[in-house]
C-alpha positions in Angstrom: 82.3 -34.0 233.7 84.3 -32.6 230.8 84.8 -28.7 229.7 82.1 -29.3 227.1 79.5 -31.2 229.1 80.1 -28.4 232.0 79.2 -25.7 229.6 76.1 -27.8 228.2 75.5 -27.2 232.0 75.5 -24.2 232.5 72.3 -22.0 233.4 70.6 -20.0 230.9 70.6 -16.7 233.5 73.1 -13.5 233.8 75.9 -14.1 235.2 79.9 -13.9 235.4 81.8 -16.9 233.6 85.6 -18.1 234.9 87.7 -20.3 232.4 90.9 -22.0 234.3 93.5 -23.4 233.2 95.1 -27.0 234.5 96.7 -25.0 238.0 93.3 -24.3 238.5 94.7 -20.3 237.5 91.9 -17.9 236.3 93.1 -17.4 233.1 90.0 -15.4 231.8 86.5 -13.4 233.2 83.7 -12.9 231.1 80.1 -12.2 231.7 76.6 -12.9 229.9 72.8 -12.2 230.1 72.4 -16.0 229.1 75.5 -17.6 231.0 74.9 -21.7 228.5 74.7 -19.0 225.1 77.4 -16.8 225.7 80.1 -19.7 226.8 78.4 -22.4 224.5 79.8 -19.8 221.6 83.8 -20.6 222.5 83.1 -24.8 221.0 81.9 -23.1 217.5 84.5 -24.1 214.7 84.2 -20.6 213.5 85.1 -18.7 216.7 88.1 -22.0 217.3 89.9 -20.9 213.7 90.1 -17.0 215.7 94.1 -18.0 216.8 93.7 -16.4 219.7 90.5 -17.8 220.6 91.9 -21.0 220.3 94.7 -20.6 222.0 92.2 -19.7 225.5 90.1 -23.3 224.4 92.9 -25.1 224.6 94.8 -23.7 227.5 91.7 -24.1 229.4 90.5 -27.2 231.0 87.4 -25.5 233.6 85.0 -23.3 233.8 83.5 -21.8 236.6 80.5 -19.8 237.2 78.5 -17.3 239.6 74.8 -16.3 238.7 73.7 -13.4 239.5 70.7 -11.7 239.0 70.4 -9.1 236.4 73.3 -7.9 233.9 74.2 -4.5 236.1 74.8 -6.5 239.1 77.1 -9.4 236.1 78.8 -6.2 234.8 80.1 -4.9 238.4 80.8 -8.6 239.2 82.9 -8.8 235.9 85.1 -5.4 236.6 85.7 -6.6 240.2 86.7 -10.5 239.2 89.7 -8.6 236.4 91.0 -5.7 238.7 91.3 -9.1 241.5 92.5 -11.9 239.6 94.4 -9.9 236.7 93.6 -13.3 234.0 96.4 -13.5 231.7 93.8 -13.5 229.1 91.7 -10.6 229.7 92.6 -6.5 229.1 93.9 -5.4 231.9 93.9 -1.1 232.6 97.4 -0.1 232.5 98.2 3.6 233.9 100.9 5.4 234.9 99.3 8.2 236.1 96.3 8.7 239.2 94.8 12.1 239.1 95.0 13.6 243.1 93.4 14.8 245.5 92.4 16.7 248.3 92.3 14.8 252.1 91.0 16.4 254.9 92.6 14.3 257.6 88.8 14.5 259.6 90.5 11.0 262.0 93.1 13.0 263.7 92.7 15.5 266.4 94.0 18.2 264.3 92.8 17.6 261.2 95.1 18.7 258.3 94.9 18.8 254.3 97.4 17.4 252.0 97.1 16.3 248.2 96.8 12.5 247.6 96.2 10.1 244.8 95.0 7.4 247.1 91.4 7.0 248.2 91.5 5.3 251.9 88.7 4.0 254.2 90.4 5.6 256.9 87.8 8.3 258.1 88.8 11.1 255.9 87.0 12.8 253.7 88.2 13.6 249.8 87.9 16.1 247.5 88.4 15.6 244.1 89.8 14.9 241.5 91.4 17.7 240.2 92.6 18.8 236.5 95.5 19.4 235.7 97.4 17.7 238.6 98.6 21.5 240.4 95.9 22.1 240.4 95.1 20.1 244.0 98.5 21.6 244.9 97.7 25.3 244.0 93.9 24.9 246.2 95.7 23.3 249.1 98.1 26.6 249.1 95.7 29.0 249.0 93.8 26.6 252.2 96.7 26.9 254.0 97.4 30.5 253.3 93.4 31.8 253.7 92.2 29.6 256.6 95.6 28.7 258.0 95.1 24.6 258.3 98.5 23.1 258.4 99.5 21.0 255.1 102.9 19.7 256.2 103.8 16.1 257.5 104.3 16.7 261.0 102.5 14.6 263.5 99.7 16.3 264.5 98.3 13.7 267.1 101.1 14.6 269.9 102.0 18.1 270.4 106.0 19.2 269.3 108.0 21.8 271.9 108.1 24.8 269.4 106.0 26.0 266.1 108.3 26.1 263.3 108.6 29.1 261.0 104.8 28.8 259.4 102.7 29.9 262.9 105.8 33.4 263.3 105.0 34.6 259.5 101.1 33.4 260.3 100.4 31.2 257.7 99.5 28.3 260.0 97.5 28.2 263.6 100.2 25.8 265.1 97.7 22.8 266.7 101.2 20.8 266.8 102.2 23.1 269.9 99.9 22.7 273.1 97.7 25.8 273.9 98.5 28.3 270.6 94.9 27.6 269.0 91.5 26.8 271.3 90.0 24.1 270.1 86.8 25.8 269.2 88.7 28.5 267.1 89.9 25.1 264.8 86.9 23.2 264.4 86.1 26.3 263.2 88.9 26.9 260.5 88.1 23.5 259.3 84.4 23.7 258.8 85.2 26.5 257.4 87.1 24.5 254.8 84.9 21.8 254.4 82.2 24.5 252.8 85.3 25.6 250.4 86.1 22.1 249.3 82.0 21.0 249.1 81.8 24.3 246.8 79.3 25.8 249.4 80.5 29.4 248.7 77.6 31.6 250.1 77.4 29.8 253.1 80.9 29.8 253.6 80.8 33.6 252.7 77.8 34.5 255.3 79.8 32.5 258.2 83.0 34.5 257.3 81.6 38.1 257.1 79.6 37.7 260.3 82.5 37.0 262.2 84.1 39.9 260.3 81.9 42.0 261.3 81.5 40.7 264.9 85.6 41.2 265.0 84.9 44.7 263.7 82.6 46.0 266.3 85.0 44.7 269.3 87.7 46.4 267.4 89.7 43.5 266.5 90.6 45.0 263.1 93.6 42.6 262.2 91.6 39.9 263.0 88.3 41.3 260.9 90.9 42.3 258.2 91.9 38.5 257.7 88.1 37.6 257.2 87.9 40.7 255.1 91.0 38.7 252.9 89.0 35.0 252.8 86.0 36.8 251.5 87.5 38.5 248.6 89.0 34.8 247.9 86.2 33.1 248.3 84.5 35.7 245.8 87.2 35.4 243.0 86.6 32.1 242.7 82.9 32.5 242.4 83.3 34.7 239.6 86.6 32.2 238.0 83.5 29.5 238.0 80.8 31.9 236.6 82.9 32.4 233.4 82.0 29.2 232.0 77.8 28.9 230.6 75.6 26.9 232.9 74.5 24.3 229.5 78.2 23.6 229.2 79.1 19.7 230.8 81.4 17.8 232.0 82.7 15.0 229.6 85.4 12.7 228.7 86.6 12.3 225.4 88.3 9.0 224.1 90.4 8.2 220.9 93.0 5.4 220.0 95.8 4.2 218.1 96.8 0.6 217.4 99.8 -0.6 215.5 101.9 -3.6 215.9 101.0 -4.9 218.4 100.7 -2.2 220.7 98.5 0.0 221.9 97.9 4.0 222.9 94.5 5.1 224.3 93.8 9.4 224.7 91.4 10.7 226.8 90.7 14.5 227.2 88.5 15.7 230.3 86.5 18.4 229.4 84.8 20.2 232.6 82.4 23.2 232.6 83.0 23.2 228.3 86.7 23.7 228.2 89.7 21.0 227.5 91.7 20.4 230.9 93.9 17.9 230.8 94.7 14.6 229.1 95.7 11.5 230.4 97.7 8.7 228.3 97.1 5.0 228.8 99.9 2.2 226.8 100.0 -1.6 226.1 102.8 -2.8 225.3 102.4 -6.7 225.0 98.5 -6.9 224.6 97.1 -10.2 225.9 96.9 -13.4 223.6 92.5 -12.7 223.8 91.4 -9.0 223.0 87.6 -10.8 223.1 86.0 -12.3 220.0 83.6 -9.3 218.9 80.4 -11.8 217.9 80.6 -13.5 221.7 80.2 -10.2 223.5 78.2 -8.8 221.1 74.5 -8.9 223.1 72.7 -10.9 220.4 74.9 -13.2 220.9 73.5 -14.2 224.3 70.6 -14.7 222.5 72.0 -17.3 219.9 71.6 -21.2 219.9 74.3 -22.9 221.5 74.3 -25.1 217.9 73.8 -22.4 215.5 76.4 -19.6 215.1 76.0 -16.4 216.4 75.0 -13.1 214.5 78.1 -11.3 214.2 78.2 -8.1 216.4 78.9 -5.9 212.8 77.5 -6.3 208.7 80.2 -5.9 206.4 78.0 -2.3 206.2 78.4 -1.6 209.1 82.2 -2.5 209.3 82.7 0.1 206.1 80.9 3.0 207.8 83.3 2.5 211.2 86.2 2.6 209.1 85.3 6.2 207.4 84.3 7.8 210.6 87.0 6.1 212.7 90.4 7.9 212.4 92.6 5.1 213.7 90.9 2.3 211.4 91.3 -1.5 212.0 94.7 -3.6 210.8 94.5 -6.1 208.1 93.5 -8.9 210.0 90.6 -7.5 212.3 90.0 -10.6 214.4 93.6 -9.6 215.5 92.4 -6.7 217.6 88.7 -5.3 218.2 88.3 -1.8 218.8 84.9 -2.6 220.2 85.6 -5.3 222.3 88.9 -3.3 223.8 86.3 0.0 225.0 83.7 -2.9 226.6 86.5 -4.1 228.5 87.9 -0.7 228.8 85.1 1.6 230.4 83.8 -1.1 232.4 87.6 -0.9 234.5 88.1 2.8 234.3 84.8 3.9 235.8 82.5 1.3 237.5 83.6 2.1 241.6 85.2 6.0 240.8 84.0 8.3 242.6 83.4 10.7 240.3 82.2 9.9 236.3 81.8 13.1 234.0 78.1 13.2 232.7 78.6 12.2 229.2 81.5 9.8 227.6 82.7 10.4 223.9 83.9 7.2 222.2 84.8 6.7 218.7 83.3 3.6 218.0 79.6 1.7 219.3 80.7 -1.5 221.5 78.6 -3.8 223.0 77.3 -3.1 226.9 77.4 0.8 226.1 74.0 1.1 226.9 74.2 -1.1 229.8 77.3 0.6 231.0 75.7 3.5 231.3 72.7 2.8 232.8 74.9 1.0 235.6 76.8 4.0 236.1 74.3 6.5 236.0 72.5 4.0 239.1 75.7 4.1 241.1 76.8 8.4 240.6 72.9 8.8 241.2 72.6 10.8 238.0 72.0 10.7 234.4 75.5 9.7 233.2 75.6 8.8 228.8 78.2 7.0 226.4 77.8 8.7 222.9 80.4 7.4 220.2 79.3 10.8 217.6 79.1 9.9 213.7 79.2 13.4 212.7 79.7 17.1 213.7 81.4 19.2 216.2 81.7 15.9 218.9 82.9 13.4 216.5 85.3 16.0 215.1 86.6 16.5 218.9 86.9 12.3 218.6 88.8 12.7 215.5 91.5 15.1 217.3 91.4 13.3 221.0 92.5 10.0 218.1 95.1 12.3 216.9 96.7 13.0 220.2 96.7 9.3 220.7 98.3 8.5 217.9 101.2 11.3 218.8 101.2 9.5 222.2 102.3 6.3 220.3 104.8 8.0 218.5 106.7 9.1 221.1 106.0 6.4 223.2 106.8 3.8 221.2 109.2 5.1 218.4 110.8 8.3 219.5 112.1 7.1 222.7 113.5 9.8 224.3 111.2 12.9 224.8 112.5 16.1 226.2 113.7 17.4 229.4 111.4 19.7 230.1 108.8 16.5 229.3 110.7 14.4 231.6 111.0 16.7 234.7 107.1 17.3 233.9 106.3 13.7 234.3 108.8 13.2 237.6 106.8 15.8 239.2 103.3 13.9 238.1 104.5 10.8 239.6 106.2 11.7 242.7 103.3 14.3 242.9 105.8 16.9 243.8 104.4 20.5 244.1 106.8 22.6 241.8 108.3 21.8 238.4 112.1 19.7 239.7 114.7 22.1 238.3 117.2 20.9 241.1 117.5 17.4 242.7 120.3 16.5 245.1 120.8 13.0 245.6 122.9 11.3 248.9 124.6 7.8 249.3 126.5 6.7 251.7 129.4 4.2 251.5 131.9 2.1 253.9 133.0 -1.3 254.6 131.9 -2.8 257.5 131.9 0.2 259.0 135.7 1.6 258.5 135.8 5.3 256.4 132.6 6.2 255.9 132.0 8.7 253.5 128.7 10.1 252.0 128.2 12.0 248.7 125.8 14.2 246.8 125.7 14.7 243.7 123.4 17.9 241.6 121.2 17.5 239.1 119.9 20.3 237.8 117.9 21.3 234.4 118.1 18.8 232.8 122.5 17.8 233.2 124.9 16.5 236.3 126.1 20.0 237.8 129.8 18.3 239.1 130.4 21.6 239.7 128.5 21.8 242.9 129.1 18.5 243.8 129.8 17.2 247.6 131.3 14.9 249.8 131.0 14.4 253.2 133.5 12.3 256.0 131.0 11.1 258.7 132.2 12.5 261.6 129.8 11.2 264.4 128.8 8.1 264.0 131.3 4.5 264.5 130.2 1.2 263.5 127.9 0.1 260.9 125.3 2.7 261.3 123.5 3.9 257.5 120.4 5.5 258.7 122.6 7.6 262.2 125.2 8.4 259.0 122.5 9.4 256.7 120.7 11.7 259.7 124.2 13.5 259.9 125.1 14.4 256.5 121.4 15.4 255.9 121.6 17.8 258.6 125.0 18.7 258.0 123.4 19.8 254.3 120.6 21.5 255.4 121.7 23.7 258.3 124.5 25.1 256.4 122.0 25.9 253.7 119.7 27.0 255.8 122.1 29.6 257.9 122.8 31.2 254.4 119.9 31.7 253.3 120.2 29.5 249.9 117.7 28.2 248.9 116.7 24.3 248.8 116.3 22.0 246.0 113.1 21.2 244.4 113.5 17.0 245.7 116.3 15.2 248.1 116.6 11.5 246.9 117.9 9.3 249.2 120.0 6.1 248.0 117.8 3.7 249.7 115.0 2.6 251.1 112.3 3.1 254.0 114.8 3.5 257.0 117.2 6.1 255.1 114.1 8.4 253.9 113.0 8.2 257.0 116.6 9.0 259.0 116.1 12.1 256.1 113.3 13.5 257.3 114.1 13.1 260.7 117.4 15.0 260.4 115.4 17.8 258.1 112.9 17.7 261.3 115.4 19.0 263.3 115.9 21.5 261.6 112.7 22.7 261.1 112.1 21.9 257.3 109.4 19.8 257.1 107.9 21.1 253.8 110.9 19.7 251.9 109.5 17.2 249.0 111.9 13.8 250.2 112.0 10.1 248.4 114.1 7.3 248.3 115.0 4.6 245.1 115.9 0.9 247.0 118.2 -0.4 244.8 116.7 -4.2 243.9 113.4 -3.5 243.4 113.5 0.1 241.9 110.7 1.2 244.0 110.5 5.0 245.0 109.5 5.8 248.4 108.4 9.6 248.7 108.2 10.7 251.9 104.1 10.6 253.4 102.6 8.7 250.9 105.2 5.4 252.0 102.1 3.0 251.6 101.5 3.4 248.3 105.2 3.5 247.0 105.7 5.0 243.0 105.8 1.6 240.5 106.9 3.4 237.2 107.8 1.2 233.6 111.0 0.0 233.6 111.0 1.8 230.0 109.8 5.0 231.3 111.9 8.1 231.3 111.4 8.8 234.9 112.8 5.9 236.0 116.2 6.3 233.7 116.3 9.7 235.2 116.2 8.5 239.0 118.4 6.0 238.5 120.8 7.9 236.6 120.9 10.6 239.2 121.0 7.5 241.9 124.2 5.7 240.4 126.1 8.9 239.8 125.7 9.1 243.7 126.6 5.6 243.7 129.5 6.5 242.0 131.0 9.3 243.3 130.7 8.2 247.0 132.7 4.9 246.1 135.7 6.8 244.4 135.6 9.1 247.7 135.8 6.1 249.7 138.0 4.0 248.2 140.5 7.0 248.4 140.1 7.5 251.7 141.1 4.1 251.9 143.8 5.0 250.5 144.8 7.8 253.0 144.3 5.6 255.2 146.9 3.2 254.2 149.3 5.3 253.8 149.0 6.9 257.2 149.3 3.5 258.7 152.7 2.7 257.1 154.1 6.3 257.4 153.3 6.6 260.6 155.1 3.1 261.8 158.1 5.4 260.9 159.7 7.4 264.4 160.0 11.0 263.6 156.8 11.7 261.2 153.7 12.3 262.9 150.3 13.1 261.1 151.6 16.5 260.1 154.9 15.2 258.3 153.0 12.5 256.6 150.7 14.8 255.0 153.4 17.1 253.8 155.3 13.9 252.4 152.3 12.8 250.5 151.0 16.4 249.2 154.5 16.6 248.1 155.4 13.2 246.6 151.9 12.3 245.8 151.6 8.7 246.9 153.7 6.2 249.0 154.9 4.9 246.2 157.3 8.0 245.8 158.1 8.8 248.9 160.3 5.3 248.5 161.7 6.2 245.0 162.7 9.8 246.3 166.4 10.4 246.9 168.3 12.5 249.4 168.3 15.4 248.0 164.1 15.0 247.4 163.1 14.4 250.8 165.6 17.2 252.7 163.4 19.5 250.2 160.9 18.6 252.6 162.1 17.2 256.1 165.0 17.8 258.1 168.4 15.8 257.3 167.8 13.5 260.1 163.9 13.1 259.6 165.2 11.8 255.8 167.6 9.8 256.4 164.9 7.7 259.0 162.4 7.1 255.7 165.4 6.1 254.0 166.5 3.6 256.6 162.8 2.5 257.2 161.8 1.5 254.0 165.6 -0.2 253.0 164.9 -2.7 256.1 161.0 -3.2 254.9 162.9 -4.0 251.2 165.0 -6.6 253.2 162.3 -8.1 254.9 160.9 -8.5 252.0 163.5 -10.9 250.3 162.4 -14.1 250.2 165.1 -16.8 251.0 166.2 -17.1 247.2 166.9 -13.7 247.5 163.9 -12.4 244.7 162.7 -8.8 245.7 158.8 -7.9 246.2 157.3 -6.0 243.4 158.4 -3.0 245.4 162.4 -4.3 244.5 162.5 -2.4 241.7 161.7 1.0 243.1 163.3 0.5 246.6 166.2 -0.1 244.3 167.1 3.6 243.9 167.2 3.8 247.8 170.4 2.3 248.6 
């Protein structure tokens, strides 16, 4: 059965269709209320004249379908299939920014709290997402200080011999050490954290008040004071939440800018009526098909397979839209359909997400708007609206987001190098760092088959490489090829010294290597009691960044990302510095092996000679008077005799001296 016959045999029911190429690969996924009518519309001559639609149909050799009960199921299934199969002709959601959640590890023996950007079905409780990104870090820090729940990366499923500094300064209950905290006390603290993150302030307040009263009656005044401070924290948060009026709802607002086959989309997050954050999406190489506006319109589902479907928009509609949308369509509208784009984009963006705001504002009408809003309402259990405002304050807000999208487009595609501060902020967001990075120390190991193993440390500080702070290390305790042990030694030496001198640690420690080097570096820090230090590594070939504590979710940045370029620049400088020091050590080793063969020349004499003459070549060229300025006359004569014998042994049978003969002739 050929493709056209198969299309005409499709059912007239809701479902999802999948176009395949000759290799059986899915190249396009779409949904329809009427499968036969929708897929048949691709065969119409009018749609075939669209270059991108024609490209799809020339490549497609087969179509498959999945029939479902209603349009809601078709929307959800289409979204899942696009994310799983990643068809070439579909618009795929590409995002270099995800927002953080606060995770409570309820599956652990002693739960702890930390910031994460991945939702997993691992028994933990996730709260968020939080806007802006550093809010999650502030909340975790507040929980750590107020409720004494650890936020470090120490394994709490086993006991450790001693607690860290956080316990001694009364900022942690230290469940990592056996018998330091009673199980019921720790469970009580975890329950308080749950109520705090769930927003149940009244219940939490009553629990803390009751404990504070009991502690005061039992004359445990220090404990009562701790509960009093917790109450103050809860009250402060309640006051902040009362600032916004009750009628201000949460909303997301979208705008876009398209030019030269590149697209930027901006998203504003409004929470309680206030803009709290902005998010950008970019498409540098749009897929070959952006959808046919007519084929995606609901009216097209009812079209006869032998008749052309009604267009999604009349000429009058198009004129209205061109006046109200900030970013107008390009000269050939079929090249890019904003309506079809937002239809696909919002499905991928919101379906299966744990939180969707009550209102979503978009710059224009698009197919499936009402159906998607209905599905999201069903998914979240509350009414969700997707609106395309045409006038008034809401339209002005949408236009403002469109202007921001244009600025983001210019910065991404025209202004190639953002500011140093912008790169630092992007690095903080990409690596999930608690603070804005101001200093990065990067380490690399260099050796040849385990010989002359050395390490380098280079420093990036406030946007520049700080060469005055570079350090080089000779590995002392490791023999043979063992990069992990070498990294462990160097990291421990460096940061034990900082710890003893009381100097501040860097914002980030960067390791040149993969997971093995990363874990070796953390083991070294853990041995000296440092567990909260941000630590990451970058693998050479894959250019993937691993952040300690998030190894299962490596950071993969766009190859044009300024953040990746910064990390690569620091890594490459560390590699260069290590190689330079390693070559110098090899040269010193080669000098040693030659000079120490001279009778009467030991390590001390060898060092004096090299420091005075600069190289073995300089020693060979030195006359008697020059040598006796460093060593006694007897040793000087031995040195001259040694190199003279070496020269005579190097002369071949024809009497031709080696390349060193020119300098050795001076010794005669």
